[in-house]
Steps between C-alpha positions, in 0.01 A plus 500: 500500500222681680154373427211756548239330717278773641502877561313712749153579392431143390656519157624142434758379256230315312288814458795674351547217251134515404519870447811465290340224299199725436720783384692267275180363357388849425802548284674759714812283539638375170828372349609523140632143530151355550586388855286709733640637820365297783502776770602861542779413740790308354497131593817324602536131400771316694635265235681196640733299270866430424709792376522355149125532468494868591529774243531868604380593146175299545439661835555843353272435198224359722522814711461717193218296346295395813609730781601192694830498694677167477724437805737212437591252774797297373581167661643163395291231329468294819416817705211589267334174610590560867344846495180375343463231761616686811439877420193517272426853625834631380428530125206576268624325181737208470681391185596137569565187296233244427715228648462660843123470491468145645677642810323837507136417425441268806600792727174670408685827456460526123158581352360381169501766236170571326554437131196718418699796633796428277412649156744275303473178701388306195805634311759360736750283307405132446824389652373629834131410467530160328864390492504521120698703246375528144239231578756249625548369855836576663687338787314520830751351744504712817235762571356613163287823536205331332483252784476761780323788324137450602317509831139403585430842667670812642571337838616155382804332641507218249529517120218440262548219245307682223506862387298735714441883543759520780877501435788448732734740328493731197816444311763770490793338329619149405782352309677184379830486693818340389873542561692819444838480336788723405561384137807712465668304787380152402652267236251289310122479509279474812198291404384318814415565863771244572759768431425656837677194652761458222858487657616726214334786690657407836502810724320705242143380557233637743161381611201677649484469872122502536444135592169441325633644172865409519422131548297503184789651303711222649245240403493625142876462491511160667228355283670648190824334602322165506538435872132445574143557374271694730135432538424869548793737548268739674388245757780259570488202729745482795707251298519740208592792730774292661647401164489859376669643804763225494589593140516872589730439804727286282520785243557764772782303662659466154501881484231537229324804650643849541194637677144436620309819442170616647493866388426615144786755507743236621423288195565800275829579664620140482439488127617849417825456688576171316531316837224278369444394139191273542233522761134498598376836381189719455421674179521859637846411644623409149355830385686686778830338393449583137420864572853526641637414157592147609411188295248283679257247365184332634586164351224281343554138614373180334322377813278811511437764761410532866209746511359727770216748533424780739174673570311756708311384804299681767504444875173427671585781747501766235276812564219579252672812369828324434312206347329720247834667420668155465243390246543828310876455503478136379272605211741777408794257523337269245412786257828518320759748622634296792507185282703671232738643761563157643524329167801709423672331788432162348190406701175367352177662601145401591309658206703473181258713299531813708875460535531484119289813464729693737828390325655617176449236229878431476516451876216250501650319202832463687378409848191286416540376137862419502577712200820684436485851643421756230651771727726514805327349805511706824433402856228696687764746631609583147826309504593308185418137542534353151597645165290478191502148349519310836243233594367413845663205674270196458291656233133582514253495788349176360841343464610587851174454699407206279811311622435530874599179678408585859377777727633639827333320789480434873535127552295280738836420654598868514626502860708193446633642170604829659688315773684287239571812292655674802721197544618555143574868555686420826694207359 
C-alpha cells in the first residue's frame, strides 16, 4: 500500500487530513449510516487474521457504509502471532485471540486501544469484561479475556490489574467450543469429553493440530476419563504435559485418530464425508456441514466448554489516517450488522444489544435464547440451516457461556509443550 507522505509545493499528508477533517466537520461529507467518511480518498485497511475470521460480506458492507476498503490477509493461527511480532508494518488491523496476548504484548508492537474512542466500550459483554455470565463467575482456567483486557496506557507492554481506559483488543467473536459429532453415524449418546478417546470411535476421531488448543481438548478428555486432575489446563506443569502427551501417543498408536486437522475446511470435509464421526470442531464448521444437508451436532458435554475469544488490535506502526479508519471500522463493527451476520454462523458477539436489534426476533430467540425456531433458520449465505422447531445445540447464551470450564491459552511452558506435541504428531 502506498502511503502519501509529501507532494511538491509543500502539501503534506497531514495537511490533507486536516483539510478533510475540516470539510467533514462542515457537514459536506456525510453518510446515512451515521458513520462519517474519514477522508475523500478511500482508505484501505489491511486486515490480518485467520481465514475463518474473514467475511467477504462484512468487507463489502463496510465499503458501502464507510467507504473503507478491507483487504484481508489470511494466515494460520500461529502465523498471525508471527506477523505481529516480526512484521508489524505489514497490516493495519489484526483480529487475533486473547490467548495470544501474553506473547504479543511484550513485543511492543500492539498499541492500547483508547476506550473513549469506542462508542460502545461499556456495552461489551460481561463475559469479556468481567468473566461473568448473568452475574455468575465462570471457569477462568487458561487465558480468560477479563485477565488480559486492560492496559495502563497506549504504549504499555504489561497488563493492568484493574480496569482502565486502554484495552488490548476489542472483541469480534467468541464462543464456547465442544466436540462435533455425526449423530446419524453414532450409536448411543455422547455426553462426555472422554468420548474423544473412547475406543468405540477408533479410527473415526480427529483432534485439532494447533498445539496450544489441541492439548486443551485432550486435557478435557483425559480429565473426564478420570486419568488425572489438572491444576490449570491452560497452564500445565511439565509433568502434566508429559502425562497428557503420553496418553495421546498411546491412543494414536492404538489407531484412535483418523486425522489431525489445522484448517477449518479440512475439519468440514472430514465430518461431511463421514471419515470422522467425532472431533474437535468450531461452530462455523458445524454450520458449514449442516448447510450441505448433512446431520452434524455441536454436542453439549457434562464437563462444560473450552472457550475462546478474538478481538481487534492495532499495530503501533499504523499511520494516522489508517488509525482513524480502524477506529471508525471498529465502531461500525460493534453497531449491529456485523454482529448479526456472524451470529448466524453460531458465533457470539461483543455487544449483545446491537446484535439483537439487527436480527429478526425469531433469529435472536433461536441463536441466543435457546428457544425452538419459529421459522426456518438460514445461514448468512441463505442456505437452510435448521427447519422450524429446531433448537440450538447447548441451549441459550447463558447456558453455553455460563458453563465455560477453561479458555484457550499460551502456557508458561509453551516451548516445551510444542516440542512434546510434535512428538505426539510424529509418533
